[in-house]
N, C-alpha and C positions, 0 to 999 in steps of 0.2 A: 511555382505555386505549390505543387504537391510535395516538393522537398521541404518547404517551409512548414507545411501541415505535419509532416512526419517528425521534423525537429521539435515542434511544439508539443506533439503527442509524446515523444520520448522524454522531453523535459518534465512534463506533467507526471508521467509514469515514474520517472526517477525521483522526483521530489516527494511523491506520496510514499514510495518505497522507503526513502530515508526517514520520513516522518514516522512510519511504522517502526522502524528500527530505533529511532530516538525515543519513541514512546515506550518500547520494550525495555531498553536499557535504563531509561528514566524511572521506570517502575521500581527499580532497585533502590532509589533514593527518594525518601518521602518529601524532602525539601523541593525536589524538582516537580513532583506531582502537584504541589500546592502553589508553585510559582505561576506567574502570568503566562510564561512560555509553555510550561507544562500543561496548564489548563487549556490553552489554545490548541496545542498539539493533541491533547486528549479528546477535545471536542471534535477535531477533524477525523481522528483515527479510530476512536472507540466504537462508532457505529459499525464499521467494518469488522473490527475484532469481536464485537459482541455476537455476531453471527456464529463464529466458531466457538465462543465460550458457551453457547447454548447446548452444543452437541458434545463438546469435549470437556468433561469435568476435570478440575485440578486433582492431581495425585499428591495428597498431602499438601505441602506448601509450594509445590512446583506446578505451574500452569503451562501446559504444553500447547494450548490453543494458539498462542502467537506464532509458534514455529510452523504449525500447519497453515496458519493464515498467510505467513510469508511465502511458503511453498506454493500455495494456491494462487496468491497474488502474482508471483513470478510466472507461473505456468499460464494463467488466464491472461495476464497482461501481455506477455510475449505473443500469445496466440491472437489477441485482439490487435496488437500493433502490426503483426503480419497480415491479418485480415484487412486492416486499413491500407497497408501498402499495396496489397493485391487490388483492392477497390480503386485506389488512385491510379494504378497501372491500367486497369480496365476502362476507366473513364478518360484516360489520356492526360491526366493532370500530373503524372509523375514521369 
Protein backbone atom coordinates (compact mmCIF):
# COMPACT_ATOMS: atom_id res chain seq x y z
CA UNK A 1 0.00 0.00 0.00
CA UNK A 2 2.68 2.50 1.00
CA UNK A 3 4.75 1.65 -2.06
CA UNK A 4 1.78 2.47 -4.30
CA UNK A 5 1.30 5.81 -2.55
CA UNK A 6 4.98 6.66 -3.11
CA UNK A 7 4.78 5.65 -6.78
CA UNK A 8 1.71 7.84 -7.33
CA UNK A 9 3.29 10.77 -5.44
CA UNK A 10 6.46 10.46 -7.54
CA UNK A 11 4.42 10.38 -10.76
CA UNK A 12 2.49 13.50 -9.76
CA UNK A 13 5.73 15.25 -8.80
CA UNK A 14 7.41 14.29 -12.09
CA UNK A 15 4.42 15.24 -14.24
CA UNK A 16 4.17 18.70 -12.68
CA UNK A 17 7.94 19.16 -13.03
CA UNK A 18 7.70 18.39 -16.76
CA UNK A 19 4.68 20.68 -17.15
CA UNK A 20 6.73 23.52 -15.66
CA UNK A 21 9.58 22.82 -18.09
CA UNK A 22 7.21 22.56 -21.07
CA UNK A 23 5.64 25.87 -20.07
CA UNK A 24 9.05 27.53 -19.77
CA UNK A 25 10.27 26.32 -23.15
CA UNK A 26 6.86 26.91 -24.70
CA UNK A 27 7.08 30.56 -23.67
CA UNK A 28 9.71 30.98 -26.39
CA UNK A 29 7.08 30.17 -29.04
CA UNK A 30 4.02 32.44 -29.19
CA UNK A 31 2.09 29.82 -31.17
CA UNK A 32 2.44 27.38 -28.29
CA UNK A 33 1.17 29.85 -25.72
CA UNK A 34 -2.04 30.43 -27.65
CA UNK A 35 -2.67 26.77 -28.49
CA UNK A 36 -5.12 24.68 -26.48
CA UNK A 37 -2.31 22.63 -24.97
CA UNK A 38 -0.30 25.75 -24.12
CA UNK A 39 -3.30 27.41 -22.48
CA UNK A 40 -4.06 24.28 -20.44
CA UNK A 41 -0.47 23.91 -19.25
CA UNK A 42 -0.33 27.63 -18.48
CA UNK A 43 -3.51 27.39 -16.43
CA UNK A 44 -1.98 24.56 -14.40
CA UNK A 45 1.54 25.97 -13.96
CA UNK A 46 1.20 29.77 -13.91
CA UNK A 47 -0.26 30.01 -10.37
CA UNK A 48 2.96 28.42 -9.07
CA UNK A 49 5.24 30.50 -11.30
CA UNK A 50 3.41 33.74 -10.45
CA UNK A 51 4.56 33.43 -6.83
CA UNK A 52 8.16 33.76 -7.99
CA UNK A 53 7.39 36.44 -10.58
CA UNK A 54 6.14 38.70 -7.79
CA UNK A 55 9.53 38.69 -6.06
CA UNK A 56 11.98 38.31 -8.95
CA UNK A 57 11.53 40.98 -11.62
CA UNK A 58 12.74 40.26 -15.17
CA UNK A 59 16.12 41.66 -16.14
CA UNK A 60 15.52 43.21 -19.52
CA UNK A 61 13.87 40.55 -21.66
CA UNK A 62 15.08 37.64 -19.51
CA UNK A 63 12.85 36.28 -16.76
CA UNK A 64 14.88 34.35 -14.19
CA UNK A 65 11.92 33.54 -11.95
CA UNK A 66 11.18 30.17 -13.67
CA UNK A 67 14.73 29.00 -12.94
CA UNK A 68 14.31 29.82 -9.26
CA UNK A 69 10.85 28.22 -9.34
CA UNK A 70 12.27 24.97 -10.77
CA UNK A 71 15.04 24.91 -8.15
CA UNK A 72 12.56 25.55 -5.34
CA UNK A 73 10.17 22.92 -6.70
CA UNK A 74 12.98 20.36 -6.87
CA UNK A 75 14.12 21.06 -3.33
CA UNK A 76 10.70 21.32 -1.71
CA UNK A 77 9.28 18.42 -3.72
CA UNK A 78 12.07 16.02 -2.83
CA UNK A 79 11.84 17.14 0.80
CA UNK A 80 8.08 16.51 0.79
CA UNK A 81 8.45 13.10 -0.88
CA UNK A 82 11.04 12.06 1.69
CA UNK A 83 8.71 13.27 4.45
CA UNK A 84 5.89 11.20 2.97
CA UNK A 85 8.16 8.17 2.81
CA UNK A 86 9.17 8.61 6.46
CA UNK A 87 5.51 9.03 7.46
CA UNK A 88 4.58 5.82 5.65
CA UNK A 89 7.44 4.00 7.39
CA UNK A 90 6.33 5.32 10.80
CA UNK A 91 2.74 4.20 10.23
CA UNK A 92 3.87 0.79 9.03
CA UNK A 93 2.36 1.21 5.56
CA UNK A 94 5.72 1.05 3.80
